[in-house]
ZADO-709552 format. One record per atom (N, C-alpha, C): residue in three letters; atom name; x, y, z. Coordinates in Angstrom, 1 decimal. Layout:
ATOM  residuo  atomo       x       y       z
ATOM      ALA     CA       X       Y       Z
...
This chain:
ATOM  residuo  atomo       x       y       z
ATOM      MET      N     1.4   -39.9    -7.1
ATOM      MET     CA     0.5   -39.6    -8.2
ATOM      MET      C     1.1   -38.1    -8.0
ATOM      THR      N     1.8   -37.7    -9.6
ATOM      THR     CA     2.2   -36.4    -9.7
ATOM      THR      C     1.6   -35.9   -10.7
ATOM      PHE      N     1.8   -34.5   -10.8
ATOM      PHE     CA     0.9   -34.0   -11.9
ATOM      PHE      C     1.2   -33.5   -13.0
ATOM      ASN      N     0.8   -33.7   -14.0
ATOM      ASN     CA     1.2   -33.6   -15.5
ATOM      ASN      C     0.9   -32.7   -15.8
ATOM      PRO      N     0.8   -31.5   -16.1
ATOM      PRO     CA    -0.1   -30.7   -16.9
ATOM      PRO      C    -0.2   -30.9   -18.3
ATOM      PHE      N     0.6   -31.3   -18.7
ATOM      PHE     CA     0.3   -31.6   -20.2
ATOM      PHE      C    -0.9   -32.7   -20.6
ATOM      GLU      N    -1.3   -34.0   -19.6
ATOM      GLU     CA    -2.5   -34.4   -19.7
ATOM      GLU      C    -3.6   -33.4   -19.3
ATOM      GLN      N    -3.8   -32.5   -18.6
ATOM      GLN     CA    -4.8   -31.7   -18.6
ATOM      GLN      C    -5.2   -30.8   -19.5
ATOM      GLU      N    -4.1   -30.5   -20.4
ATOM      GLU     CA    -3.9   -29.3   -21.5
ATOM      GLU      C    -4.1   -30.3   -22.5
ATOM      GLU      N    -4.1   -31.9   -22.9
ATOM      GLU     CA    -4.4   -32.3   -23.7
ATOM      GLU      C    -5.8   -33.0   -23.6
ATOM      GLU      N    -6.5   -32.9   -22.4
ATOM      GLU     CA    -7.9   -32.8   -22.5
ATOM      GLU      C    -8.9   -31.9   -22.8
ATOM      GLU      N    -8.0   -30.1   -22.3
ATOM      GLU     CA    -9.1   -29.2   -22.8
ATOM      GLU      C    -8.6   -29.1   -24.1
ATOM      ILE      N    -7.7   -28.8   -25.1
ATOM      ILE     CA    -7.3   -29.2   -26.6
ATOM      ILE      C    -8.3   -30.0   -27.2
ATOM      GLU      N    -8.6   -31.1   -27.0
ATOM      GLU     CA    -9.5   -32.3   -27.0
ATOM      GLU      C   -11.2   -31.6   -27.2
ATOM      GLY      N   -11.2   -30.9   -26.4
ATOM      GLY     CA   -12.6   -30.7   -25.8
ATOM      GLY      C   -12.7   -29.4   -26.9
ATOM      SER      N   -11.9   -28.1   -26.4
ATOM      SER     CA   -11.8   -27.4   -27.9
ATOM      SER      C   -11.9   -27.6   -28.7
ATOM      MET      N   -11.4   -29.1   -29.6
ATOM      MET     CA   -11.3   -28.8   -30.8
ATOM      MET      C   -13.2   -29.7   -31.4
ATOM      ASP      N   -13.0   -30.4   -30.5
ATOM      ASP     CA   -14.8   -30.6   -30.4
ATOM      ASP      C   -15.7   -29.3   -30.6
ATOM      LEU      N   -15.5   -28.8   -29.7
ATOM      LEU     CA   -16.5   -27.7   -29.5
ATOM      LEU      C   -16.7   -26.6   -31.1
ATOM      GLU      N   -15.0   -26.5   -31.2
ATOM      GLU     CA   -15.0   -26.0   -33.1
ATOM      GLU      C   -15.4   -26.8   -34.0
ATOM      MET      N   -15.4   -28.0   -34.1
ATOM      MET     CA   -16.2   -29.0   -35.1
ATOM      MET      C   -17.3   -28.6   -34.7
ATOM      ILE      N   -18.4   -28.4   -33.7
ATOM      ILE     CA   -19.6   -28.6   -33.5
ATOM      ILE      C   -19.9   -27.0   -33.8
ATOM      ARG      N   -19.0   -25.7   -33.6
ATOM      ARG     CA   -19.6   -24.4   -34.3
ATOM      ARG      C   -19.9   -24.0   -35.4
ATOM      ASP      N   -18.8   -25.1   -36.5
ATOM      ASP     CA   -18.7   -25.0   -37.5
ATOM      ASP      C   -19.5   -25.6   -38.4
ATOM      ASP      N   -20.3   -26.9   -37.7
ATOM      ASP     CA   -21.2   -27.9   -38.0
ATOM      ASP      C   -22.2   -27.0   -37.9
ATOM      LEU      N   -22.5   -26.4   -37.0
ATOM      LEU     CA   -24.0   -25.1   -37.0
ATOM      LEU      C   -23.1   -24.1   -37.6
ATOM      ALA      N   -22.5   -23.1   -37.9
ATOM      ALA     CA   -22.8   -22.2   -38.8
ATOM      ALA      C   -23.1   -23.1   -40.1
ATOM      ALA      N   -22.0   -24.3   -40.7
ATOM      ALA     CA   -22.9   -24.6   -42.1
ATOM      ALA      C   -24.2   -24.9   -42.1
ATOM      GLU      N   -24.8   -25.9   -40.8
ATOM      GLU     CA   -26.2   -25.6   -40.9
ATOM      GLU      C   -27.4   -24.5   -41.0
ATOM      LEU      N   -26.8   -23.2   -40.6
ATOM      LEU     CA   -27.4   -22.3   -40.4
ATOM      LEU      C   -27.7   -21.8   -42.2
ATOM      LYS      N   -26.0   -22.0   -42.6
ATOM      LYS     CA   -26.1   -21.4   -44.1
ATOM      LYS      C   -26.6   -21.7   -45.3
ATOM      SER      N   -26.6   -23.4   -44.7
ATOM      SER     CA   -27.8   -23.9   -45.6
ATOM      SER      C   -29.2   -23.8   -45.7
ATOM      ILE      N   -29.5   -23.5   -44.1
ATOM      ILE     CA   -31.2   -23.0   -44.3
ATOM      ILE      C   -31.4   -21.8   -44.7
ATOM      ASN      N   -30.2   -20.8   -44.7
ATOM      ASN     CA   -30.7   -19.6   -45.6
ATOM      ASN      C   -30.9   -19.9   -47.2
ATOM      GLU      N   -30.0   -20.5   -47.4
ATOM      GLU     CA   -29.6   -21.2   -48.6
ATOM      GLU      C   -31.0   -22.0   -49.1
ATOM      TYR      N   -31.5   -23.4   -48.6
ATOM      TYR     CA   -33.0   -23.7   -49.0
ATOM      TYR      C   -33.8   -22.8   -48.6
ATOM      GLU      N   -33.9   -22.0   -47.7
ATOM      GLU     CA   -35.2   -20.9   -47.7
ATOM      GLU      C   -35.3   -19.9   -48.8
ATOM      ALA      N   -34.3   -19.7   -49.6
ATOM      ALA     CA   -34.2   -18.9   -50.4
ATOM      ALA      C   -34.6   -19.5   -52.1
ATOM      GLN      N   -33.7   -20.2   -51.7
ATOM      GLN     CA   -34.5   -22.0   -53.0
ATOM      GLN      C   -35.6   -21.9   -53.0
ATOM      VAL      N   -36.8   -22.0   -51.9
ATOM      VAL     CA   -37.8   -22.6   -52.1
ATOM      VAL      C   -39.0   -21.2   -52.8
ATOM      GLU      N   -38.2   -20.0   -52.6
ATOM      GLU     CA   -38.9   -18.7   -52.9
ATOM      GLU      C   -38.6   -18.5   -54.4
ATOM      MET      N   -37.6   -19.2   -54.8
ATOM      MET     CA   -37.4   -18.7   -56.5
ATOM      MET      C   -37.8   -20.3   -57.2
ATOM      LEU      N   -38.2   -21.3   -56.3
ATOM      LEU     CA   -39.2   -22.4   -57.3
ATOM      LEU      C   -40.2   -22.1   -57.5
ATOM      ASP      N   -40.2   -22.1   -59.2
ATOM      ASP     CA   -41.6   -22.8   -59.9
ATOM      ASP      C   -42.4   -23.8   -59.4
ATOM      SER      N   -41.3   -24.8   -59.8
ATOM      SER     CA   -42.2   -25.9   -59.7
ATOM      SER      C   -42.8   -26.3   -57.8
ATOM      GLU      N   -43.8   -26.7   -57.7
ATOM      GLU     CA   -44.5   -26.6   -56.5
ATOM      GLU      C   -43.6   -27.9   -55.6
ATOM      GLU      N   -43.6   -29.0   -56.5
ATOM      GLU     CA   -43.1   -30.4   -55.7
ATOM      GLU      C   -41.6   -30.2   -56.0
ATOM      ALA      N   -41.2   -29.2   -56.7
ATOM      ALA     CA   -39.1   -29.3   -55.9
ATOM      ALA      C   -39.3   -28.2   -54.6
ATOM      ALA      N   -40.5   -27.5   -54.3
ATOM      ALA     CA   -40.2   -26.7   -53.2
ATOM      ALA      C   -41.4   -27.0   -52.5
ATOM      ASP      N   -41.5   -28.5   -52.2
ATOM      ASP     CA   -41.8   -29.6   -51.4
ATOM      ASP      C   -40.6   -30.5   -50.8
ATOM      ALA      N   -40.3   -30.4   -51.5
ATOM      ALA     CA   -39.3   -31.5   -51.7
ATOM      ALA      C   -38.0   -30.8   -51.0
ATOM      ILE      N   -37.5   -30.1   -51.3
ATOM      ILE     CA   -36.6   -28.9   -50.6
ATOM      ILE      C   -37.1   -28.3   -49.1
ATOM      GLU      N   -38.4   -28.1   -48.9
ATOM      GLU     CA   -38.9   -28.1   -47.9
ATOM      GLU      C   -38.7   -28.9   -47.0
ATOM      GLN      N   -38.9   -30.0   -47.5
ATOM      GLN     CA   -38.9   -31.2   -46.4
ATOM      GLN      C   -37.0   -31.6   -45.6
ATOM      ILE      N   -36.1   -30.8   -46.7
ATOM      ILE     CA   -34.8   -31.3   -46.6
ATOM      ILE      C   -34.4   -29.9   -45.7
ATOM      LEU      N   -35.3   -28.7   -45.7
ATOM      LEU     CA   -34.4   -27.5   -44.8
ATOM      LEU      C   -35.4   -27.9   -43.2
ATOM      GLU      N   -36.3   -28.6   -43.0
ATOM      GLU     CA   -36.9   -29.2   -41.7
ATOM      GLU      C   -35.8   -30.0   -41.2
ATOM      GLY      N   -35.3   -31.1   -42.0
ATOM      GLY     CA   -34.1   -31.8   -41.8
ATOM      GLY      C   -32.9   -31.2   -41.0
ATOM      LYS      N   -32.8   -30.0   -42.0
ATOM      LYS     CA   -31.4   -29.0   -41.4
ATOM      LYS      C   -31.7   -28.0   -40.4
ATOM      LYS      N   -32.7   -27.9   -40.1
ATOM      LYS     CA   -33.6   -27.2   -38.5
ATOM      LYS      C   -33.2   -28.2   -37.8
ATOM      VAL      N   -33.8   -29.3   -37.9
ATOM      VAL     CA   -33.6   -30.5   -36.6
ATOM      VAL      C   -31.9   -30.5   -36.4
ATOM      HIS      N   -31.3   -30.4   -37.3
ATOM      HIS     CA   -29.8   -31.0   -37.0
ATOM      HIS      C   -29.4   -29.5   -36.5
ATOM      ALA      N   -29.6   -28.6   -36.4
ATOM      ALA     CA   -28.9   -26.6   -36.0
ATOM      ALA      C   -29.7   -27.2   -34.7
ATOM      ALA      N   -30.9   -27.6   -34.4
ATOM      ALA     CA   -31.0   -27.4   -33.5
ATOM      ALA      C   -30.4   -28.5   -32.3
ATOM      LYS      N   -29.9   -29.7   -32.5
ATOM      LYS     CA   -29.1   -31.0   -32.1
ATOM      LYS      C   -27.7   -30.3   -31.7
ATOM      LEU      N   -27.2   -29.6   -32.6
ATOM      LEU     CA   -25.8   -29.1   -32.4
ATOM      LEU      C   -25.9   -28.3   -31.4
ATOM      ILE      N   -27.1   -27.1   -30.7
ATOM      ILE     CA   -27.3   -26.3   -30.2
ATOM      ILE      C   -27.3   -27.2   -28.9
ATOM      LYS      N   -28.3   -28.2   -28.8
ATOM      LYS     CA   -28.2   -28.8   -27.7
ATOM      LYS      C   -27.1   -29.3   -27.7
ATOM      LEU      N   -26.4   -29.9   -28.1
ATOM      LEU     CA   -24.4   -29.9   -27.9
ATOM      LEU      C   -23.8   -29.1   -27.4
ATOM      LEU      N   -23.8   -28.2   -27.8
ATOM      LEU     CA   -23.0   -26.8   -27.5
ATOM      LEU      C   -23.4   -26.2   -26.1
ATOM      LYS      N   -24.6   -26.3   -25.9
ATOM      LYS     CA   -25.1   -26.2   -24.4
ATOM      LYS      C   -24.3   -27.5   -23.3
ATOM      LEU      N   -24.4   -28.9   -23.8
ATOM      LEU     CA   -23.8   -29.9   -22.9
ATOM      LEU      C   -22.6   -29.5   -22.8
ATOM      LEU      N   -22.0   -29.5   -24.0
ATOM      LEU     CA   -20.4   -29.5   -23.5
ATOM      LEU      C   -19.6   -28.1   -23.2
ATOM      ASP      N   -20.3   -26.8   -23.4
ATOM      ASP     CA   -19.8   -25.7   -22.7
ATOM      ASP      C   -20.8   -24.9   -22.0
ATOM      PRO      N   -21.0   -25.2   -21.1
ATOM      PRO     CA   -20.9   -24.5   -20.0
ATOM      PRO      C   -21.5   -23.0   -19.8
ATOM      VAL      N   -20.1   -22.2   -20.0
ATOM      VAL     CA   -20.5   -20.8   -20.5
ATOM      VAL      C   -21.5   -20.5   -21.8
ATOM      GLN      N   -21.4   -20.9   -22.7
ATOM      GLN     CA   -22.3   -21.0   -23.8
ATOM      GLN      C   -23.6   -21.5   -23.6
ATOM      ALA      N   -23.9   -22.4   -22.8
ATOM      ALA     CA   -25.0   -22.2   -22.1
ATOM      ALA      C   -26.1   -21.2   -21.6
ATOM      GLU      N   -25.3   -20.7   -20.6
ATOM      GLU     CA   -25.5   -20.2   -19.3
ATOM      GLU      C   -26.0   -18.7   -20.4
ATOM      LYS      N   -25.2   -18.3   -21.3
ATOM      LYS     CA   -25.5   -17.3   -22.2
ATOM      LYS      C   -26.7   -17.3   -23.1
ATOM      LEU      N   -26.9   -19.0   -23.5
ATOM      LEU     CA   -27.8   -18.8   -24.5
ATOM      LEU      C   -29.1   -18.6   -23.6
ATOM      ASN      N   -29.2   -19.5   -22.5
ATOM      ASN     CA   -30.5   -19.8   -21.1
ATOM      ASN      C   -30.5   -18.0   -21.2
ATOM      ASN      N   -29.8   -17.2   -20.8
ATOM      ASN     CA   -30.1   -16.0   -20.3
ATOM      ASN      C   -30.9   -15.1   -21.5
ATOM      GLU      N   -29.6   -15.2   -22.6
ATOM      GLU     CA   -31.0   -14.7   -24.0
ATOM      GLU      C   -32.3   -15.5   -24.0
ATOM      LEU      N   -32.7   -16.2   -23.8
ATOM      LEU     CA   -33.5   -16.9   -24.2
ATOM      LEU      C   -35.1   -17.0   -22.9
ATOM      ARG      N   -34.3   -15.9   -22.1
ATOM      ARG     CA   -35.4   -15.3   -21.1
ATOM      ARG      C   -36.1   -14.4   -21.5
């Protein structure tokens, strides 16, 4: 069996692309959380505010799932997060 450095690089690139996409998704979720929270404060309609709050809760779940995924795929990030949460 011969060593092929390009195979290893290809796997690393795929992994880093996955992490980049997950981080972009997390950033988008966090931005939408901020926007929805601001909307809830500005809405006059209680019914509309309740609907937006339900969406907001879903966004928070999405963000949590993405953080969990980051911890799974990036051990260094997981260690940093765990250290900060202590």
